[in-house]
C-alpha positions, 0 to 999 in steps of 0.5 A: 330337462324333459319332465316325464309324467304318467297320465291315467284316463278312466271311464268317469264322465269328464273326458274333456278334463283329460283332453285339456290336460293333455293339450296343456301338458304337450304345450308345456313340453312334458313327456307323457306316458298315457294309459287309458282304460277301455271305458276311458277310451269309450268316453273320450270318443263319446264326449269329445270325438277323440279315438286314441286308437286311431287318431294322432293326438297332435293332429286331432288337437290341431283340428279341434283347437287350432295349430300351436307349437307342442314340444312335448311327446305322448306315448299311449300304453295298453291298459293290460300291458303290465310289462310296460316300462311304467309298471316298474319303480326302476323307471323314473317319472316325476308324477302321475295324474288320473284325470278323470278318475272313476270311483272304481279306479279310486277304490283300486288305488286306495286298496293297492289293487294293481289289476291293470297298468293304470292302477299299477303305475299309480301304486308304483308312484305312491310306493316311490313317494312321487306325486299322485294327483287324482281327479274324481268326477262323481256326485253325490258321494257315498261313504265308501267314496269318501273313505277311499279318498281318505285312504289315498290321501293318507297314502300320499296322493292329492285328491283334486275333485273336478269342481271348477271355480267361476271367479274368472268368468268362464265362457266355455266348457273348455274354460272350466276344464282348463281350471282343473287341468291347470291345477293338476299341472301345478300340483305336478310342479308345472307352473302353467296357468290356464286361467287367470289367478284369483287376485283377492 
């Protein structure tokens, strides 16, 4: 059975987290519905060289990381398209991840502000009691950030801060990003380890 997941990418620094998540999710055979904010588009380009408006994602991943088999699919939605399928709870998807998640987006989700397709899809995910994983990338945190994390947690979301571990001996930025991408996949019910697990 094909698994459908919504992916939100915002303008928090850390676009590599999104890229590594997309790569792993496509290799795992997921059907991805992707929404990228304008600032998310800018950081994908500035930090990773990926132009989602012009580049074909599979070809870009092949050029960057080498060709591999990808059985998944990706559909990119416009941020302002509130008429898209994922704006409705009548559509089925198993979960959603916002990676990376800006503090503005976190605040909008915490307060139920559905001003664009990304925050609307997150709102639908919560109201339909589906798994929502938020990957904030900000430091240090001020009280409003912490309170908004508390609010979304009480609403049913999982906050997965972009805090990679070092126990597995990472050798690259991709290794560190894979730690977070792998955790996000696991929280969405996809058991695809991207780094060696802690053995105790």
